[in-house]
C-alpha positions in Angstrom: -13.0 14.5 -6.1 -11.6 11.6 -4.8 -8.1 11.6 -4.2 -5.5 9.2 -3.6 -2.3 10.0 -3.5 0.6 7.4 -3.2 4.3 8.1 -2.5 7.5 6.7 -0.8 8.6 4.1 -3.6 12.0 3.7 -5.1 15.1 1.4 -5.4 16.0 -0.9 -2.4 18.7 -3.7 -1.9 17.3 -7.0 -1.1 16.7 -7.0 2.7 16.4 -3.4 3.3 13.4 -1.2 4.2 10.8 1.2 2.6 8.3 3.1 3.8 5.1 4.3 1.7 2.5 6.4 2.2 -0.9 7.3 0.8 -2.7 10.6 1.5 -6.5 10.1 0.9 -9.4 12.1 0.6 -11.4 12.7 4.0 -14.9 11.7 2.7 -13.7 8.5 1.7 -11.0 7.5 4.4 -13.5 7.3 7.5 -15.9 5.5 6.3 -13.6 2.6 4.7 -11.2 0.2 5.4 -7.9 0.9 2.9 -5.8 -1.3 1.6 -2.3 -1.5 -0.1 -2.5 -3.4 -3.5 0.3 -4.2 -5.6 0.9 -4.9 -9.5 4.2 -6.3 -10.4 5.4 -6.5 -14.1 2.5 -9.3 -16.1 0.8 -10.0 -13.5 -2.0 -9.1 -12.3 -3.1 -6.5 -9.4 -3.1 -8.2 -6.1 -4.1 -7.0 -2.6 -1.4 -7.0 0.1 -2.5 -5.3 3.2 -5.4 -3.8 4.3 -6.3 -2.1 7.5 -10.0 -1.6 9.0 -11.6 1.8 10.0 -10.5 0.4 13.5 -7.3 -0.3 12.7 -7.3 -4.4 12.6 -5.0 -5.4 10.1 -4.7 -8.0 7.9 -1.9 -9.4 5.6 -1.5 -11.6 2.7 1.3 -14.4 3.2 3.0 -13.2 1.0 4.2 -10.0 3.3 2.8 -11.3 6.4 5.8 -11.0 9.2 7.6 -8.0 6.7 5.3 -5.6 5.7 3.1 -3.4 8.2 0.7 -1.1 7.4 -1.2 1.7 9.9 -3.3 4.7 9.5 -3.3 8.0 10.6 -6.7 9.5 10.8 -5.5 12.9 11.6 -4.2 13.0 8.9 -6.4 10.8 6.5 -2.7 8.7 5.6 -2.5 4.8 5.4 1.5 4.1 5.2 2.7 0.4 4.5 6.3 -0.4 6.2 8.4 -2.9 4.1 11.0 -4.8 6.2 12.9 -7.5 4.8 12.3 -6.8 1.2 12.4 -9.2 -1.5 12.9 -8.9 -5.3 9.5 -10.4 -5.8 8.4 -7.9 -3.9 9.1 -5.3 -7.4 5.9 -3.6 -8.5 3.9 -0.3 -8.7 2.1 0.1 -5.4 -1.3 1.6 -5.0 -3.6 2.6 -1.9 -7.5 2.2 -2.4 -10.5 1.3 -0.4 -11.2 -2.6 0.5 -13.4 -3.5 -1.7 -11.6 -1.8 -4.3 -13.4 1.2 -6.5 -12.1 1.2 -9.7 -12.6 5.1 -10.2 -10.2 5.7 -7.2 -6.8 4.4 -8.5 -4.1 6.7 -8.3 -0.7 6.8 -10.4 1.2 4.7 -7.8 4.0 4.6 -6.5 7.2 1.9 -7.9 8.9 -0.1 -5.8 12.2 -2.0 -7.4 14.3 -4.2 -5.1 17.2 -5.0 -6.7 21.0 -5.2 -5.5 
């Protein structure tokens, strides 16, 4: 059974940093590009960062220069280092394959940026 488990969310002040992690089942991790998605209140889910199997990162314009995605192949894990966060980064963050598979969505991890 495929599992994606996100962790690391919390409350952070504007300008602060946070690091998210996603543990993935080995069956999907090694053969798929992986990505971090987010869904803010009242908005559709969007892809903010993705990383290929060869660790090439691609970012949405809204997070470019502030977020860094990485993958640890030995641990079947992807990470998202969030720096210089803004209130508009507040959302539930999810990981999934890219393109995403609806059946893989986990519970996500909530990030709240507020002073």
